[in-house]
N, C-alpha and C positions, 0 to 999 in steps of 0.2 A: 110556874107555880103549881101545887096541887098535886104534884106527879108521887112526891116521896121518893123512895128508893128505886132507881133504875139502873139496870144491869144491859149490856151490849155483849152478843157473843155470836159465833159461828152456830149455825142450827145444829149442827151434830154433836156441839157441846152440852145442849139442853137436854136433860132428863125430862123425857116425855111425862114420867108418873108423878111430877110436879106441876104440870100444866093445870091441874084441878085446883093447884092451891094459889094459882094466880088469878089476879083481878084484871090486868090488862096485857096484852101479847100483841107486838107488832112483828109482822114477818115480811121480810125483802126476801123476793127469792128470783133468782135468775134462770135463764133457761138455755140449756145444753143440748146440742143434737136435735133429734126428732123429739122434741118436746120433754128432754128428761130434766131431772134435777142435777144441780151442779154437785159436785162430789162432796162439798163442805155441807151440803143438805139433805143429801140421800138417805142418810141413816135415819135422820129424824121423820122425813117424809113418809118413809116405809113404815116407819112405828105409827105415824099418825094414820095412815091410811090402814092400817091393822088393826087399829084399836076400836073397842066398842064401847070404852069409859065414857059415860056423858059429862058433859061440861057445862052445866046451867049458869053458873056463876062467872061464867068467862066471857069478857068483851074483848073482840080482837079487830084487826086490821091488816090486810095483806096488799104489798104492792109488788106488781111482777116486773121483771125486765125482759123485753124481747124484741124480736124483729119480725114485723108483720108481712116481709116479702122474703124471708129467708130462704122459704122453698117455691120462691117463685110470687111474682105481683099477681094477686088475685086468685091465687089457687087454693082448692080444698085443703091440700096440705098445709100451707101457710095459716089458713084460718084454724085448723086443727090443732096445731102446735105452738101457735104464738101466746106465750106466757102461761102455757099450761100448768106448770107447777103450780103457778099462783092461783091459778082459776080452780084447779084440782083442790088446794089446800084449804081456800076460800069454802068452796061445796060441802067439803069433809067437816071442817069446823061447825058449820050450820047444821049439818046432819047430826052432830053430836050435841047440839042443843047451845051452843055458844052464839053470842049475841054480835053482830057485824056493826061495827061502830059507823063504819062506811063502806059503801061498793067495792069491789075488787080495782085497785089501780093499776093499769097497763101502760108501762112505759114503752114507747117504740123507738127504736133507733133509726127508723125513716122519717122521723119528726127531723126538722132542721135543728131542733135544738135538744136531739135525742129523748131522754126520759124525764129531762129535767122539767120543761113545760108542763108535762102531765102531773109530774110529782110537786111542783109547785100550786098545782091546784087541788090535787088530793091531800096534801098533808095539813093544811089550814081547816078543811072538813073536819079532819080526825081531831084537832085541838077545839074545834067549835062545838062538837057534839059530845066531847068530855069535860065542856067547859073549863078548858085549861087556857089560861094566857100566857104564851110563849113569851120569853125573855127576850127582849129586842137585842140586835147585834150577836155577838160571839155566844156560843151555847154555853149558858152557866156550869162553871165547874168543869168545861170541857175544854176540848182543844178544836182550833179551826181547821178547815180542810186543809192539807199540804199539798202543794202542786209541785210538779219536778223542780220547777226554779228555785223555789223557796229551799227544797233540800240541798241543791246544788250549792246555791247562794249561802247556805247555812252550815256546808260541810267542812269549812276550813281546807279550801282547794283538795276537794276527794277524800279527805281524810274520815268523816264522819266518826261512828262509833267502833269502825271494821276493827281495829287492833283489839280492842277490848272483847269485841264479839268473838274474835278468834280465840280468846283465852278461856272464855266460859264453854267449857266441854258437858255441862249438864243438859246442852240441847245440840242437835246436830244442823239449826238454822242461824241465820243470822238477823237482826232487827230488819223489819220491811223496808226503812229510808235507807239501810245500808246495803241492801240488795240493790238498790238503784244505783248505787254509788259504785260498788264493785264491778258493776257493766263497764264502768270506765277503765278498771284495772284488768279487763279482758277476762271477767269472770260471770257466770250466771248462776244463781240457785236454783236447783230443780228437785224433783222427787220421783220415784219410782210409781208412775202412775198404775201400774199392773197391779199393785199393792195398796193404793191408797184406800180403796173403800174398806178392804180387809182392817187395815189399820185405825182408819177412823172408827169403823164399829166396835173395835175392840177398846178405843179409848187411849190408844198408843199415839206418839208422834210418828209424823209420816216420815217414811225413808229419805230423808234430805241427802243429796250430795250436790257437787257442784261439778260444771262444765267450765274447762279452761280453754281458750281460744289463742294460739300462737300464730301472729300475723308473720308471714315472708315477704317483705315489699318486692314485689316485681318476680316474686315466686323462686327463685334463685338460692337453692340452698345446698349444704354439703352432705356427703355421706356419712360423716360422723355425727352430723345435727339429726339426719335421721335415725341413727342407731340410738342417740341421746332419747328422742321423742318414743320411741319402741321401747326403751328400757322404763321410761316413765310411766308409760301407757300399762305395762305388764305389772310393775310395782305397785301403783298408786292409783291407776285408774281401773276401767271394767275390762281392760283387756283387749278392746277394740280401739285401734287408731283411725281418726276421721278425718279425709282430707275435704276442705270445703270448697264452694264455689267463688271464692274470694282469695284463694291462694295462703290458706292457713291450716294449721293442724289443729285439733279438737281433742280433748281428753274428756270422757264424761266419766261420772262415778267417782270423783274425788272426795271423799268425805271431810269434813271441818278439819279434823285433827292433822290431815294430811296435806292440808292446803299450801301453808307456808314451804315446808319441805319440796313440794312439788315444785312450786315457784323459783325456789333457790335453784331446782336442778335445769330448770328452763333458762336461767339466768347462767348458769355453768357452760350451758352449751352455745354462748353468745347469741342468744334469742330472748325476746320479750314478749309480755303481753298487753302493755300499756297501750291504750287506745285501739284495741282490736273490738272493742263494742263500746256504747256510750253515744252521748250526743256531743262528738267530735269528729274530726277526720279519721277515716278508719283505715286498716291496712290498704295503701295502694297498689293497685294491681297492674299487670302489664304483660305483653308477650314475653314469656319466658326463654325464648330459643335464642340465648343470647350469641350463639356461634353461626347464625345462618348468616348474618353480615354485620357490617358497623353499626348500621343502624339498630339494629336488634338490641346490641350492647348497649346503645345509647339510651335505648328504652330502660333497661337496669339501672344507669345511672340516674336516671330522672326519677323514677320509681323510688328510688332510695333517697334521694335530694328532697322530693316533695313529702315524705313520709317523715325525714327528720325534721324538717322546718315545719310541719303542721302538728308535730306531737306537742301534749299537754307539757308546761313546764313545771308542774306540780313537783315538789320531791317527796310527795306521800308514798309514791309507789315505792322508793327506794326504802325509805323509813318502814313502812308496814312490811313488806316482804322481803327484802335484804337487809333489815336491821342496821341501816345507815343512820346517821346521826345529822340533823340539820346543823349547818356550820354557823357559826357565831350567833345562833338565836336569830336568824333574818327570817324574813317572812317572804311568802310565795307570790308570784307576779304572773298573770297570763297575759302577756300583751297581744296575742291574737284573740283569745276565747273571753278573757273577762272571767269574772268570778261564777258567773250561770252558764258559761260554755256556750254550745249553738241549742237552738230549738230541737233539733231532732239530729240523728245521725247524718254524716257527709261520706259522700263514696267517690273515689277517683278512680280512671281505668285509663290505661294507654295501649293504642293498638297501633298495628303496622299492617295497612291493607299488602295484599288482599285479604287477610285473614283477620276477622274480627273476633278473635278466641276469646277476648274479655266481654263481650257485648258492651261494647263502650257506649252505646247510645240509652242504656239502661241506667247509667251512674248519674249523680249529680254533676261531675264534671270530668270531660273527658279530653284526651288528647290523642290525635290521629296524625301519624308519621307522615309528611309529605316529602317524597323522595325524587330527586331528578333523575335524567336519564342515564346518567352515569353512577346511579346508586348512592348518590351522596344525601344527606339530610338536609333539606331546605327550612325546616321547621315543623310547626305542627297547628293543624286546625282545631280550634278550641268548641267543644261543645257544654252546654249547660241545660239542666234542667230534666234529666232522666231520673226514673225511680220505677220499680216493680209494684209496691206495696200497696193493697186496695182491703176494703173489708165488704164480706159478702152482703150483697143487696144495698149497700149505701153508695147510690149514683153521686154523691160529692166526692168519693174517693176513686182513684183509677190510676192504672199504670200509665207510664208516661215515656215516649221516646224523647231524648234531649233536642234542642236546637242549635244550629250554628250559630256560634259568637262572632268567630272571626278566626284571625290567623296570626300566631305570635312566633318569635325565635325561641331557642332552647334558651338562652340567656335571659328571657323574659318569663319563660312559664313559671317560675317559683313566684314572683310577683304579681302575677296574674291570678295566680292560684290562691295566693293570700288575700287578694281584695275582693273575689268572689265567695271565701268563706267570711270573710267579715261583712259584706253586703248582706249574707244569709244570717249571720249573726245579728246584724240591725234591724234586719226587714222580716224575717222568718216569723210564722204565728207561735207566740209562747204560751196561749191558753188552752188552745185547741191539737192536740198532739196529731189527729188525724189530718190535720191540713198545715202540718209543720215542715215537711219537706222541701228544698229546694225547688222542687219541680212545681208545687204550689205558687211558691213566692214569683217564679218565673212566669206561671200562667196568670196570676194576680197583676203582675206590674210589666209584664213583657219583656223581650229581649232587649229592646233598645234603651231601656231603663238601666240594664245590666251592663250593656256595652259603653254607654255614656259615661257610668260611674267608676267603671273598672278603667276606662282611659284616663280619666281625673284622678283618681288614685294612684295610677301607675306613672302618670305624667309622659305616656307616649301613648299612639294611636295602634290601635290592633289593625291589621290587614285584612282584606277580603279572604273569605275561605276560599281554598283551592281545589280544585277537582282531585277525586278519588275514586274507590270503588272498591268494596268488599264482595267475597264470592261464596264465605262460608264463616259459620263462627265455631266449628270444630278444631279439634286438635289435628296435627300432623302424624298422624300413626307411625310407629314402625321406625326403622333406623334411617336417620339422615345424617350426611357429612358436615361438617362446619368448614368454616373460611380457614380455620386453624389446623385442618388435617385429622381432627378428633369428631367421634361419633357421640350422637346422641340418641337414645332409644325410648320414644314416648309410649308409655304403657298404659293400656285402659284398666282402670279401677272402678269397677262398678259402684256409682253411687259414692265415690271415695271411701267405699267401708274395707278397712284392710283387719280381716280376723280370719282365722283358720276356719275351716268348715270341712265335713266329710268330703273327701274327693277335690278339695280345693285350698290348698296350704299356703295363701297368697303371704299371709304374715311371717311364715317361717320363711318363704322364699326370697322376699324381699331382704329380711334381715341377712341372709347368708349373700345375697348380691353386695348389699352395704358393706358389709364386713370385707367380701373380696376385693370391693371397688373403694377402700379407703383412699382418700385424697382426690375423689372425684366428686360430682355433684348428684345430687338427689334433689330435683326442683319439682314444683308443683305447679301445674295448669289452673285455670281459671274454671275448668271443665273438670275439676277433681281426680285427674289424672296424674302421674308421676313421670319426670324425664329423667332417665339413668343418663346422666352428662358428662361429658369429658373423657370418653372412652377412647383408649389408644386401640391401635389395630392390634396390638398382643393381647390386651383382655377382651376385646369384642368375642371371639370364639367363646371363650369360658362362660361370657355373660349368656350367651345365646344357648349353650348346653343347661346353663340353671333355668332358663325359661322352658326347653323342652324336658328337663327333668320333673319339674312342678307343673307342667302344662298351663303356664299362664301367659304364653304371648298371645297378640292380638288375633291369629288366626283362627281362633274357634269363635269367634262372634261376628252376627251379623251386622250390617252397616245401622240398622237402627238402633242396635244394642250399643254400638260405639257412639250414638249421638243421643246417649239416653242420660238421664240426670235426676238425682230426687236429694231431697233434704231428709235431716234426721226423723222427724216428726214421732208419732206415737211408737212406743209407749215412753220414750224420752223425754220428748221436748214439751215444755209445759204449756205452749200456745197451740198445739197441734189439735187438730179435732179429728184426723183419721192418719191411718200408715202411708208411708211414703217409700222409703229405702227398702224397707223390709217386704213391700209389696209389688212394686214396679218391675223388678225382675220377672217375677212369675207372670205377670200379664204380658209383657214382652214376649216373653216364651210362647204367651197362645198366639199372639198376633203374627209372631214367626211361622207358624204354620201356614199363615195365608201367605205371607212374603215369600215362603219356599214354593207355595202352589203356584204362584203368579209368577214368579221371576224376580221378585223385588229384594232378595236377600242381600244383595251387594250396593243396593241403592239407598242412599244416605237419607233419611227423615229423621228431623229432630224430634224427640219425643221426651217430655218432662213431667215430673209431678211433685207436688207440695203438700203437705198435711194441713195449710190453713192457707189463707190468701195473702200472707205477708211477702209472698214471692222469694225466699231465700234462693231456690234453684233456678229463678229466672222463668219461670213458667209462661208467661205472656209474651215472650218474644220466642217460643216452640211452635212448631208447625203442627203439632199435637201436645196438647198438654191437659192435665187432670189437675184441680185444685179441691181439696178436702173440705168436706163440711160435716161429715159424722162418719164413724168407722163404717167401710165399705161403700161410702157414698161419696161422690166428685161431680164437680162441675166439669164440663167437656168444653175445650176451647180448640178452636181450629183457626188458620190462614195467617200465620204469623211468616215473615220471610225467612228464608232458610241461611241468610247472612245477619240474621237478626236486626233486620231492617224494616220491620213493620210487626206491629201489635196484632195479636190474634184477637179474636171475638168469640165470645161464648155461643157454642153451637146448642148444646142440650144442659139443663141443669138437674143436679141431684140425681145421676146415674149410677148403677151397680154394675158388676163385672159383666152379667149377662146383657145389660143392655149396651154397654161400652164396645163388646164383641159384635152384638147385632147391629152398630152403627157403622164400626170401622173395618169390619172383614169386607162388606159389600163397597165401600168407599176406596179401598185398596184395591179390590179388582176392577174398579172402575179406572181408578189411577193408571194401572198397569194397562190398560188397553186403551185409554183415552188421550194421554198425555202427549205433549209435544216433544221433538227431540230436546233433552236437556230440561224439561220443564220439572221445576220443583214441585213437591206434593202441597206445600203451603200457597204456590201460586196457583197449581190448578183447580184447588178447591173453590178459589175466588172466581178463576175464568169459568170454570164449570155451573157457577150459581149456586153452588152449596153453601156459601157464604159469603157477606159482605166483607169487603176489608176495613180495618178500623183505620181510619184517613189520619186520626189527630187523638191523642190520649184522653183528652175530655170527653170525648164521643165514645169511648169504649163500649160503654153501654147501650148506645143508640144505634139505630137504622134509619134508612131511608135519608129525606133530605136534611135532617139534622146530622148526620152522619159526614156530610161534605162541608162544614164549616171550617175554616182556617183558624191554626194557631196565631198568636200574637206575632210571631216572627213572619207570618205571611206564607208558612210552608203548611205542606200537609203531613209534614213528620214521616214520610216515606222518601227514603233514599234509592235514586234510580228507580 
């Protein structure tokens, strides 16, 4: 009561000239990067700080959102940048003669309840000082806060208003609720961040477009499918084709009016995007070298079986994108997922020792092939509870390697997978999405809880995990002959980015090879590379000549570059805080100068970079890793296992390129002179005392005695 008319809008939408006409204004300001304003407030705050117009009749309140440890616990930078936009706006309004209703509120991500505890104290003081009595319960005339499960549950099995939104061409975007649902359809709404501020300042709609992800179960695809992706990329996307770390194609820059046409083109290529994203099991990845052995071929069969069995059953995908009609007016039913699907995304990987090319321990659920002395498949070790994502400064979030659940046969694998998915559905956290991945459910309940329930649900006992060992998490580059007499060529594609640039016509080259190799394979690895597969002895010389014609064979690269990986990041990804795929190549180039100097050019060191802490390029299992905090600024991590068998640990927070080179160049020189025979860089930095090992995911942030605590499974989560 007593409030009168209330308007709610993004800060940039408010005309600063009208501020003097307002009686009461509340500002809620988040913090980005080094104490910067978020993009949807930057125009407003710049005008505010440049204003000299007095505001004697205005009463105001400002609440800020930030992280008091973002630039390190107890550091001067963290103190300086914490909620800086809110503090600066509060001070400026007082300078202009406005009256503060309450002191500035400072919501801190470091609190157990995030900003909410501080806000719950700040908000009542605002109303009290205004002599306003809040209406109890739901906000009068407004809508309650909608959480993800409510959006999913009320979506009519992932339909929402997507179809209606596609027909509305007066805007380039979809409804916010529908952008959560389109993820289940393999689509993310994005905007071109490099022009965001300019468009906001001009009062124009942002340059919205969509990313489409096309999953390839097990990574095995055909030359014809590659040609189809290349065509769609050139016709409807931004001209660059992206290979992901989970064996998928990504098309970026597809505008809304072209979405359905593009999706139908994907379907014509016998591919789909359903469940490539969203709170479901996503694309099942596996070792894609199907002609290396009978076991490798079985990996691909299992990948496809799991992928098919765990797909959502909703017909919404076919209705919206392929114009199919529901038969007989029936209703959808999700026997595995239910109406609200999973609490968060779910990922499965399948590996064949000794090559851990899928980083199997970094996934929710993993299958490790156990092969007898005659090369026959005995079955699978089952791992659960891995995952990469974390949040800067939030020690309640962490990357985690999976634990051993047991052993199952091929015939049991699908049933075991379904049971684990259902257990996560029913036991995963559904209100705190930062604690909703399977890794936290395993951490909270223990491995024995899962084993007992899986056995009960499946009706059979799991065996004990059997011995195995991985030696690397890289791809086997170059030509390799299969058991069928045909050849595969694993080709390095830097950061999975396929676009022609001066002196490097990789997109043109791959298109020419694919057209020559019709009837063959163009498969994807989990390290963002391509396998030109099923090559006959007759075709092999011509394909080799095309490598040489375009200078794209692997011989031009150092071993570090061949073991590098990066996500899309700025300026494309909406979550990115820094550059990644556009920056890592040049950084590796500077490190190569030192590698050449000390004789390490041909020694493999895994190096990965992401633009945010969500971990899409699996940086936490890289021997050297960079995770973006702000443009040009990264956390540096060291000490992971070369085979993806140990998580790294933060070595230095918030470093720029000059600092990175000042740290790594001396370490590389020491490694070259001090290493034991065959010793990997990630092992050496631990033996040399450069950094502690992370013995268990939960203690990713910890050092000393706390780092020695065991996981619920009784292991240290380090294999061999």
